N, C-alpha and C positions, 0 to 999 in steps of 0.2 A: 610068163618068167615072176616068178616071186622077188619080192624086194627085201634087201640085205638088212638083216636084223642086229643089232646092237642094245644089248640089256635088255631083249623082249620087246624093242620096239622099232617099229618099222623105220626106214631112215630115209627122207626124201633124195631122191638124187640127187647130181650137183648141178649145178648151171652153167659150169664153166663147160667151153670149148672140147669137147672128148681126146684129139690130137691135138690140144695147144699147151704145148711147156708154159706155163704160167710163173717159171724162172726164170723166160730166156727175154733178154733183150727188146724195152716197148717202151711205150708209154698207155698207162690203164687210167681210164678213167673211174671211179670208182666213189658210193653213194652208201656210207654205214649208219643205219635208220635208230633210235632207240626203242627198245622195247611198250608197243601198244603206242609209237611215234609223243609219247609222253616229251615236254617241255622240258626236259634237265640243263639244255644248252643257256637258255635264256629266251627273248621276243626280239620280235622286229616291232619297233616302234619309228612311226616319220618312215618311213624305206631302209630304216638301216636296223642292225642286227644290233642289240646291247645286251652283252656275253655275263652269264649267270657265273659264278664262282666252280662251278662242273665244266662251262661253255668254256671259260679261263683256260680251264688243268685240260679238256681235248683241244687247245687249241696247242697251247706248250708242248704236246704228246707229238700231236700231228708234226708241229715244225722237225720237233728233234728224232724223227725217224731217220734222218742220213746217219746219226749217230751210232743208230743199232744194227745198218743195213747197211756196209759197202758199197761201193759201187749204185747207190739205190740215193735218187732225191726229188725233192720236192718239186712241183709245177705251183699251178696255181689249183684256192683249196677257197672255201667256205663251211665256215661251222653255222649252221641254221637252228632257228628254234629246236627242233627233237631228230638230227640227221646232219654226217658231214660229209660235204662231197668234196674228191679230191683228184689230183691229178699226181699221180706215184710214176717215176719213170726207173727205171732198173737199165743201167748203163756199162754192162761187165767191159773191161779191153778185149776178154778174150771170150766172154758169154763164157763162162768155168764156173757151174754153182756146185762142184760137187767139193769145193774146198770153203763152204759160208756155212758156218753153226750159229743158232741163234735158239734162244731161250725160247720155247712156248709152252704156254699149258695148255692143258685139254678140259674141257667142259662136264668129261668122265672122269666118276671117278672107283676105280673099278681095277683089279690085280691084275699086272697084264698077262697071265698064264693063264686067267680064266676068257680071253679077246682072243682069235685065232688071229697070232699075228700079220697076217699077209694082210688081213683084212685092214688092219688097224695101220700099214703100211700105205696100202689104196688109197682112205680118207683123210690121212694126215699131210698137209699140207707141205711140200719138201722143203727142204733150208735154203730160205733164200729169194722164196717161192713171192707173188704179193698174195696166196693164201697163209705164207705165215708171218707177212705184213698186217694183215687187217688182224688177225687173229692177237699178235704180238701187241697190235694199237689198241685192239676194245679189252686185252687182259692189262696192260697197264694204268686205262684208264679206270676201268673195275678197282682195279688193287687200289688205286687211292683212292676214290669216293667208301670203299669199303674202310681202309683206312683212316678214316676221317670224317667218319659220323653222317656221311650221305647211302647210308644204307639200302635206302629206295630203288639207286640206280638201278640200270641194266640197258644192257642192249637187246636188236633184236637176232638171230641166230648165221642170221646169213648177212651178208652182203652184193651188192649189184656191182659187176664190172663193165666195163665196153674198154675196147683194145681199139685205140687209137691209131687207125690208118694216117697214111700219108698223102690225105687228100682233100687237105683244109679243116677236116675236121677239127682240128687243135682248137684253133683261132675259135671255130664255133661253142665248141665248149668251153671253153677262156669267159665266153664272152657269157653264156648259161649261166657258169656259177657267179659271176660280176653282178649279173640282175635279179639275180636269185631272190634277196631281197626286196628286191622291189617289186617282185610280182608271187611275194608272197602270199597275197591273197586268191591268188591262180595254184599255186603251188601244188601237187596230188599229196605232197608230205604233210600235205597241212590239216591238222582232222576237222576243221569247221569244213576241209572237202570231199571231208570222207561219203557223206550221205548226199550229196549235190546231182 
């Protein structure tokens, strides 16, 4: 099977579960990394994260997510030197996603009539979905950086997600985030560990 192309480049298939509605009610653990795992958000000193200016913005915009997405709230989170871990909870009274609206920029600057509309619909995050939330968050931080002379800042193009089940994993994930700064020397996202 041939991979779909966008602007002449092959797209990497999504890591999302194919039959999962990521706008459905649920708790989602996500990790969003900076490009090349660069330390834009600060440093870990004595087992505590000391945020940079960009790290403070990343934190402020993270906690602001519920102000932009109805029936969405933030549970535990941690801003690390080169990534954000957080739990996003979508909790709509009637799980009605059709009424939600959000402005989300895309990374492609191509006239709409050049790209097959169904293809774009298939690869675009649905309004109010986890993908739309992550994309809007990343876009807001990037926009702030561009407007405030931090043009070097960039994110990895994707994010990791884990659907939290009702099996006690919520407490384990919270504990993992709380202990993330303490275990930074062992963290797989610490560039010092990439060559070990």
